[in-house]
C-alpha positions as CSV (number, residue, x, y, z in Angstrom):
1,M,151.4,55.0,149.0
2,K,154.0,54.4,146.3
3,T,156.6,57.1,145.9
4,N,156.4,57.1,142.1
5,V,152.8,58.4,142.2
6,T,152.2,62.0,141.2
7,I,149.5,64.0,142.9
8,A,148.3,66.9,140.8
9,A,146.1,69.6,142.4
10,S,143.1,70.7,140.3
11,V,142.4,74.4,140.9
12,L,139.0,74.2,139.4
13,T,137.3,74.6,142.9
14,A,139.9,77.1,144.3
15,N,138.8,80.4,145.8
16,Y,140.0,82.8,143.1
17,L,139.9,85.7,145.6
18,S,142.7,84.0,147.4
19,L,144.3,81.8,144.7
20,K,147.8,82.9,145.7
21,D,147.3,81.5,149.2
22,D,146.0,78.2,147.8
23,L,149.0,77.9,145.4
24,T,151.4,78.8,148.2
25,N,149.9,76.2,150.5
26,L,150.0,73.6,147.8
27,Q,153.7,74.2,147.2
28,Q,154.4,74.1,150.9
29,A,152.6,70.8,151.1
30,G,154.9,69.3,148.5
31,I,152.6,69.6,145.5
32,N,154.4,70.7,142.3
33,W,151.9,69.7,139.7
34,I,148.9,71.9,138.9
35,H,146.0,70.4,136.9
36,F,144.5,73.1,134.9
37,D,140.9,72.4,133.7
38,V,139.8,74.3,130.6
39,M,136.0,74.1,129.8
40,D,134.2,75.7,127.0
41,H,130.5,75.2,127.8
42,H,130.2,73.1,124.6
43,F,131.8,69.8,125.3
44,V,130.9,70.0,129.0
45,P,128.2,72.0,130.6
46,N,130.5,74.4,132.4
47,L,132.8,77.3,131.5
48,S,136.1,77.7,133.3
49,F,139.2,79.6,132.5
50,G,141.8,80.0,129.7
51,P,145.4,81.1,128.9
52,K,145.4,84.3,131.0
53,I,145.0,82.6,134.3
54,L,147.3,79.8,133.2
55,S,150.0,82.4,132.5
56,D,149.4,84.1,135.8
57,I,149.9,80.8,137.7
58,C,153.1,80.1,135.7
59,Q,154.4,83.6,136.6
60,F,153.5,83.3,140.2
61,N,155.5,80.1,140.7
62,P,158.0,79.1,138.0
63,N,158.6,75.8,139.8
64,F,155.1,74.5,139.2
65,N,154.6,71.9,136.4
66,L,151.3,72.6,134.6
67,D,149.0,69.9,133.2
68,C,146.4,71.4,130.9
69,H,143.2,69.3,130.6
70,L,141.1,70.6,127.8
71,M,137.4,69.7,128.0
72,V,136.6,71.5,124.8
73,K,135.5,71.2,121.2
74,I,138.3,72.5,119.1
75,T,137.0,75.1,116.6
76,T,140.1,76.0,114.7
77,P,141.1,74.1,111.5
78,K,144.3,73.0,113.2
79,V,144.7,71.6,116.7
80,H,148.1,73.3,116.8
81,D,146.5,76.7,116.4
82,Y,144.0,76.1,119.2
83,L,146.7,74.8,121.6
84,K,149.3,77.5,120.9
85,P,148.2,79.9,123.7
86,F,148.5,77.0,126.2
87,M,152.0,76.0,125.1
88,L,154.0,77.8,127.8
89,P,157.3,76.5,129.1
90,Q,155.8,75.2,132.4
91,V,153.1,73.3,130.6
92,K,154.5,69.8,130.6
93,N,151.4,67.9,129.6
94,I,148.3,68.7,127.5
95,T,145.4,66.3,127.5
96,L,142.5,66.3,125.1
97,H,139.3,64.3,125.2
98,Y,138.8,61.4,122.9
99,E,135.1,62.1,122.7
100,A,135.6,65.8,121.7
101,L,137.9,65.3,118.8
102,T,137.0,64.7,115.1
103,K,138.9,61.9,113.4
104,D,141.2,64.5,111.6
105,Q,141.9,66.4,114.9
106,L,142.8,63.2,116.7
107,T,145.1,62.1,113.9
108,E,146.8,65.5,113.9
109,F,147.3,65.5,117.7
110,L,148.6,61.9,117.7
111,M,151.0,62.5,114.8
112,W,152.4,65.7,116.2
113,K,156.1,65.1,116.6
114,N,158.0,66.8,119.5
115,P,155.3,69.3,120.4
116,G,157.2,70.5,123.5
117,F,154.8,68.8,125.9
118,K,153.6,65.3,126.6
119,K,150.4,64.3,124.9
120,G,147.5,62.9,126.8
121,L,144.1,61.5,125.9
122,A,141.2,61.5,128.4
123,I,138.2,59.2,128.3
124,N,134.7,59.7,129.8
125,P,133.2,57.3,132.3
126,D,130.9,55.8,129.7
127,T,133.6,55.2,127.1
128,A,135.2,51.8,127.0
129,I,138.9,51.8,127.7
130,S,139.5,49.5,124.7
131,K,138.5,52.4,122.4
132,I,141.9,54.0,122.9
133,F,144.1,51.0,122.9
134,H,145.0,51.6,119.2
135,Y,146.4,55.0,120.0
136,L,148.7,54.1,122.9
137,P,151.9,54.1,120.9
138,Y,151.5,57.8,120.2
139,L,150.6,58.9,123.7
140,D,152.3,59.7,126.9
141,T,149.3,59.8,129.2
142,I,145.9,58.2,129.5
143,L,143.5,60.1,131.8
144,I,140.6,58.0,133.1
145,M,137.7,60.2,134.1
146,S,136.3,58.8,137.3
147,V,133.4,61.4,137.3
148,K,131.5,63.0,134.5
149,P,133.6,65.8,133.2
150,G,132.5,69.4,133.8
151,A,132.3,70.0,137.6
152,G,134.4,69.4,140.7
153,G,133.2,67.8,143.9
154,Q,131.6,64.7,142.4
155,A,131.7,61.2,143.9
156,F,134.1,58.7,142.5
157,I,132.6,56.2,140.0
158,A,133.6,52.8,141.4
159,D,133.9,51.1,138.0
160,S,136.9,53.3,137.2
161,T,139.2,50.9,138.9
162,N,138.2,48.2,136.5
163,K,139.2,50.5,133.6
164,I,142.6,50.9,135.2
165,K,143.0,47.1,135.5
166,L,142.1,46.6,131.9
167,L,144.5,49.3,130.7
168,V,147.3,47.9,132.9
169,A,146.7,44.4,131.6
170,H,146.7,45.5,128.0
171,I,149.9,47.5,128.2
172,A,151.8,44.9,130.2
173,N,155.5,45.7,129.5
174,N,154.9,47.3,126.1
175,F,154.5,50.9,127.3
176,P,156.6,51.3,130.5
177,N,156.6,55.1,130.4
178,L,152.8,55.5,129.9
179,T,151.3,57.6,132.6
180,I,148.0,56.2,133.9
181,G,145.9,59.1,135.4
182,V,142.7,59.2,137.2
183,D,140.6,62.4,137.6
184,G,137.6,62.9,139.8
185,G,136.5,62.0,143.3
186,I,140.0,61.4,144.5
187,N,140.4,61.2,148.3
188,D,142.5,59.1,150.7
189,L,140.3,56.0,150.1
190,T,139.8,56.2,146.3
191,A,143.5,57.2,145.8
192,H,144.6,54.0,147.5
193,A,142.2,51.9,145.4
194,C,143.4,53.4,142.1
195,I,147.1,53.1,143.0
196,N,146.6,49.4,144.0
197,V,145.5,48.6,140.5
198,G,148.2,50.5,138.7
199,A,147.4,54.3,138.5
200,N,150.4,56.5,138.9
201,Y,148.9,60.0,138.4
202,L,146.0,61.3,140.5
203,V,144.1,64.6,140.2
204,A,142.7,65.9,143.5
205,G,140.7,69.0,143.7
206,S,138.0,69.5,146.3
207,Y,139.8,67.0,148.6
208,L,142.8,69.3,148.8
209,L,141.3,72.8,148.4
210,N,137.8,72.6,150.0
211,S,138.5,70.7,153.2
212,N,138.4,72.2,156.7
213,N,141.8,70.7,157.2
214,P,145.0,72.4,156.0
215,I,146.2,71.3,152.6
216,K,149.3,69.7,154.1
217,T,147.1,67.5,156.3
218,Q,145.1,66.4,153.3
219,V,148.3,65.6,151.3
220,D,149.7,63.6,154.2
221,K,146.5,61.6,154.4
222,L,146.8,60.7,150.7
223,F,150.3,59.4,151.3
224,S,149.6,57.6,154.6
225,H,146.4,55.8,154.0
226,E,146.6,52.0,154.4
């Protein structure tokens, strides 16, 4: 597996009675990116967690980089006001969903200069990748959902690799710093398939945290699969 690929651990399916143990094991396994899924039971049929747990994770380990993935409908007049509680120093990336934003909200987010984090846009499995091509100059990350957003433990949607190929072909050398992320159903097999077609950021949740194997073993499998 290529060394320029980032593996981020989603804590959506973690055991919150022993979250400190999971976070410690992730760190010891070499994971320094935490993918923090926020769900509001409006955009997706699930309700997860908010800024308090985010802050607790940041305080527990100041060396973690946090990537906030907001699967929400923004209800405040300004996107900035909604995101303000999530804008902690360790939050390096905030990703919103293309399908959840109004036109004005999307424009505000894209035009936000130097917000203090990298800006990402996620797209659902049934959204054509071409829908977001126009916005690439204003973004740092594209997150391709390889499952339906809203729950962990789902199977990888095979067509997701075709979306990665289309995105890679479109950007060519025009956006060399764009992060191409994939979220959902990542394991040693699907990770290899995504990386082979150009993905460089993979979100793994159940594969890391809900296995009978130690987290370190699972991480090693991700980086050793041929």
